[in-house]
C-alpha distance (Angstrom), angle and dihedral (degrees) to the residues before:
residue distance angle dihedral
M1 . . .
T2 3.70 . .
S3 3.79 126.0 .
L4 3.83 138.0 169.4
R5 3.72 142.1 -156.2
F6 3.83 127.0 -159.9
L7 3.71 141.6 -163.7
T8 3.87 113.1 -136.0
E9 3.93 120.7 -162.7
P10 3.85 112.2 52.6
S11 3.77 92.9 -140.1
L12 3.72 96.0 57.1
V13 3.80 111.2 109.9
C14 3.80 132.4 -175.3
S15 3.78 122.7 -134.1
S16 3.85 118.7 -113.8
T17 3.90 91.1 -127.7
F18 3.67 124.3 57.2
P19 3.95 100.2 -151.4
T20 3.86 93.4 49.0
F21 3.77 98.4 42.8
N22 3.95 116.5 -171.9
P23 3.73 108.3 -118.5
L24 3.89 89.6 -126.4
H25 3.79 114.2 110.9
K26 3.66 144.4 -118.6
T27 3.79 130.8 -163.0
L28 3.77 120.1 -157.0
T29 3.68 129.7 -167.8
K30 3.73 131.5 177.2
P31 3.81 125.9 -154.9
T32 3.80 122.3 -172.7
P33 3.77 129.1 -156.8
K34 3.84 114.4 -132.1
P35 3.89 108.2 -93.2
Y36 3.81 121.9 -143.3
P37 2.99 116.7 -118.5
K38 3.78 92.2 23.0
P39 3.90 113.4 -120.1
P40 3.84 122.6 -168.3
P41 3.81 117.3 -62.5
I42 3.73 98.6 -78.1
R43 3.77 94.8 166.8
S44 3.78 92.2 60.5
V45 3.82 91.5 44.8
L46 3.76 87.7 57.0
Q47 3.72 92.0 43.9
Y48 3.86 97.4 49.0
N49 3.81 91.3 51.2
R50 3.76 97.5 42.5
K51 3.75 94.6 48.1
P52 3.90 97.0 57.8
E53 3.80 88.4 39.8
L54 3.77 91.9 57.8
A55 3.74 88.5 43.4
G56 3.81 90.2 52.7
D57 3.83 92.8 84.4
T58 3.72 132.4 31.1
P59 3.85 103.2 -55.1
R60 3.85 116.1 101.6
V61 3.80 110.3 -130.6
V62 3.86 133.0 -163.2
A63 3.75 116.9 -169.8
I64 3.85 118.4 -154.4
D65 3.80 120.9 -160.9
A66 3.80 97.9 -154.0
D67 3.78 95.2 176.9
V68 3.82 103.1 114.5
G69 3.84 98.6 -171.8
L70 3.81 105.4 32.7
R71 3.84 110.1 33.0
N72 3.84 111.1 -176.8
L73 3.78 108.7 141.2
D74 3.82 91.6 93.8
L75 3.75 88.7 53.4
L76 3.76 93.1 52.7
L77 3.75 90.8 48.3
G78 3.82 93.0 49.0
L79 3.87 90.9 -116.9
E80 3.79 101.6 111.7
N81 3.79 92.5 114.7
R82 3.78 94.9 52.6
V83 3.86 98.3 55.0
N84 3.82 104.6 103.8
Y85 3.87 101.9 147.3
T86 3.78 131.9 31.4
V87 3.75 136.3 -170.7
V88 3.88 88.8 -86.3
E89 3.83 90.0 65.6
V90 3.91 89.8 45.6
L91 3.84 91.6 54.0
N92 3.75 90.5 46.3
G93 3.77 92.4 51.7
D94 3.86 93.2 -118.5
C95 3.74 93.2 123.7
R96 3.81 144.6 4.6
L97 3.74 123.8 -97.0
D98 3.86 92.4 -114.3
Q99 3.84 88.3 56.2
A100 3.76 91.5 56.1
L101 3.83 93.1 50.6
V102 3.84 109.8 93.6
R103 3.78 113.0 -147.4
D104 3.73 119.5 -145.9
K105 3.78 114.8 -136.6
R106 3.78 91.6 -149.7
W107 3.78 93.4 60.1
S108 3.77 120.6 33.0
N109 3.93 91.7 -161.8
F110 3.89 96.7 49.3
E111 3.78 125.1 88.2
L112 3.80 132.9 171.5
L113 3.83 126.2 -142.5
C114 3.78 122.5 -170.3
I115 3.82 122.2 -158.4
S116 3.86 96.9 -150.2
K117 3.81 143.8 -6.5
P118 3.73 116.8 -98.4
R119 3.84 92.9 -101.1
S120 3.71 101.7 36.6
K121 3.74 125.1 107.3
L122 3.78 123.9 -148.8
P123 3.77 128.8 -148.7
L124 3.80 118.0 -104.2
G125 3.73 92.3 -111.7
F126 3.72 95.1 59.5
G127 3.80 94.0 98.5
G128 3.89 90.3 67.7
K129 3.84 89.1 61.7
A130 3.75 94.6 57.6
L131 3.83 93.9 99.7
V132 3.80 91.5 48.6
W133 3.82 98.7 63.0
L134 3.92 93.6 36.5
D135 3.90 87.1 55.4
A136 3.75 87.5 51.1
L137 3.79 90.9 50.0
K138 3.80 90.7 53.2
D139 3.92 93.8 45.1
R140 3.74 98.1 52.1
Q141 3.73 121.4 121.2
E142 3.76 93.9 -111.9
G143 3.84 86.8 65.8
C144 3.68 131.7 -112.6
P145 3.81 116.0 -58.0
D146 3.81 118.5 -117.2
F147 3.83 93.2 -128.7
I148 3.73 129.9 26.5
L149 3.82 108.9 -171.1
I150 3.69 116.2 -164.5
D151 3.84 117.0 -160.4
C152 3.83 104.5 -150.6
P153 3.84 123.3 -151.7
A154 3.81 119.8 -116.9
G155 3.68 120.2 -86.9
I156 3.79 135.7 39.0
D157 3.73 99.7 -96.4
A158 3.88 132.4 102.3
G159 3.82 91.8 -47.8
F160 3.78 90.7 55.9
I161 3.83 92.6 50.0
T162 3.80 90.9 47.8
A163 3.89 91.9 54.6
I164 3.84 96.9 44.1
T165 3.83 96.2 43.3
P166 3.76 95.1 88.9
A167 3.92 95.8 31.9
N168 3.72 133.1 112.2
E169 3.80 100.8 168.4
A170 3.79 133.6 40.6
V171 3.84 138.2 -165.1
L172 3.78 112.8 -158.5
V173 3.75 116.3 -152.4
T174 3.83 114.5 -162.2
T175 3.74 143.6 155.5
P176 3.83 130.7 -125.6
D177 3.88 92.4 -100.3
I178 3.74 129.8 116.4
T179 3.82 96.6 -126.8
A180 3.80 91.9 45.9
L181 3.83 94.1 48.5
R182 3.88 91.3 49.4
D183 3.74 88.2 52.2
A184 3.77 90.5 46.6
D185 3.85 91.5 52.6
R186 3.69 91.6 49.2
V187 3.83 94.1 49.9
T188 3.80 90.9 46.0
G189 3.86 88.3 57.7
L190 3.76 91.6 49.0
L191 3.83 91.6 49.7
E192 3.80 92.7 51.7
C193 3.75 91.3 47.5
D194 3.87 87.9 54.1
G195 3.86 87.4 54.5
I196 3.86 95.7 -101.1
R197 3.84 104.2 137.6
D198 3.72 103.9 158.1
I199 3.81 103.3 77.8
K200 3.76 122.4 159.5
M201 3.80 128.0 -173.8
I202 3.90 141.0 -136.1
V203 3.76 120.6 -169.0
N204 3.79 113.1 -148.6
R205 3.66 134.1 -164.0
V206 3.72 98.5 21.7
R207 3.78 116.1 176.4
T208 3.79 115.8 -167.5
D209 3.80 93.8 -167.3
L210 3.85 90.8 60.3
I211 3.83 89.1 43.3
R212 3.80 92.5 53.5
G213 3.85 87.8 48.6
E214 3.84 89.2 51.3
D215 3.83 88.2 -119.3
M216 3.86 93.3 119.0
M217 3.74 135.5 36.1
S218 3.84 115.2 -108.1
V219 3.73 122.8 -121.4
L220 3.72 89.4 -106.7
D221 3.80 91.0 56.1
V222 3.84 89.2 51.0
Q223 3.81 92.4 48.8
E224 3.87 92.1 48.6
M225 3.80 90.7 47.7
L226 3.77 96.3 49.1
G227 3.87 99.8 30.9
L228 3.79 93.8 -142.2
S229 3.79 134.5 136.2
L230 3.78 113.1 -96.9
L231 3.80 120.3 -130.1
S232 3.76 99.3 175.1
D233 3.76 146.7 -45.7
T234 3.66 123.8 -125.5
R235 3.79 127.9 -143.1
G236 3.86 140.0 170.4
F237 3.78 132.9 57.8
E238 3.75 97.7 -96.6
V239 3.76 89.5 100.0
I240 3.87 92.2 72.1
R241 3.87 91.5 49.5
S242 3.75 94.9 49.4
T243 3.81 93.3 42.8
N244 3.83 90.8 56.5
R245 3.80 92.1 46.6
G246 3.88 95.5 46.4
F247 3.77 88.9 -127.6
P248 3.80 117.7 126.8
L249 3.72 118.3 -123.8
V250 3.73 93.7 -127.5
L251 3.82 90.0 70.5
N252 3.79 95.0 55.7
K253 3.79 116.4 118.5
P254 2.94 118.2 -125.8
P255 3.81 91.4 30.0
T256 3.86 118.5 -114.5
L257 3.71 129.5 -139.2
A258 3.78 92.3 -105.1
G259 3.75 91.9 48.0
L260 3.82 91.8 51.9
A261 3.73 87.6 49.7
F262 3.74 92.1 57.7
E263 3.86 89.4 47.4
Q264 3.74 90.9 53.9
A265 3.84 91.3 49.0
A266 3.82 89.6 50.4
W267 3.77 93.8 49.1
R268 3.83 92.2 46.6
L269 3.79 90.2 48.4
V270 3.78 91.4 55.0
E271 3.75 94.6 41.4
Q272 3.83 94.4 45.7
D273 3.75 89.6 -123.4
S274 3.71 135.8 133.9
M275 3.80 138.8 -163.2
K276 3.83 133.9 -127.4
A277 3.74 120.9 -117.8
V278 3.87 115.9 -126.0
M279 3.69 131.7 -157.8
V280 3.89 119.7 -97.7
E281 3.76 106.8 -113.3
E282 3.90 115.2 -127.9
E283 3.76 112.7 -104.5
P284 3.73 110.9 -109.8
K285 3.81 113.9 -109.0
K286 3.75 115.8 -110.5
R287 3.81 111.0 -105.9
G288 3.90 115.0 -138.9
F289 3.79 130.5 -156.3
F290 3.81 93.4 -89.3
S291 3.82 92.8 54.5
F292 3.84 86.6 80.6
F293 3.84 85.5 68.9
G294 3.82 92.9 46.3
G295 3.94 94.8 -93.7
């Protein structure tokens, strides 16, 4: 599956050090091409782990679920019972923007904003208003957040355009599958055509056992195929467990491998850094009793 994340607002800049974050701002959004066959919502899994992780230190983070038809980011964060207003009510004048922002008790500097309710339908012209409420988000009295992370819906239709309209940076999340990589290559081209040149990548659901058996492409193969900077690669089955619980991996004690991968991705995103993929070493063959005699 392929997924993306973008930065909106060309003037938003990230500090070079994580603890002393510069109070300039970054807006991230993440569109996702439709996978076939459709796996679980990996893009949202990556988003709901990365948003709290970024909010775990000094940066102020606002997460925006831009999926109009299938809202699920609030469910993954365990905030589904606290969403009373959405962007639809904000645009209609039924509530203020600060009323639509859902604050998480676990992080004082993290907020969630949903574009629509699960059963609502938006007019076709909604995409043109994307910059309006984003500007309102940046101009509110509490100050502009350091990161605005936009979780984009699958596909490259109107929802995709709505999410990338205010973006200037993207994080592509993909898996080592042929169909996902073709979608990722297609979306990368669309982003570049829209003027988004700063595109980073996260490779999800990496299984070293399948890579050793040559049943799955390695992270190095994926990086060479797409030609994007790598933030992290996630491994392990803890993602499924934390998704069903609505509990981000970055809060697990002791930390899991997948949780550490999200922490590394968040750190590299703030530091404007990247990692190099390495080849997976072949598993040494088991030596039996007769190997002592050369068998």
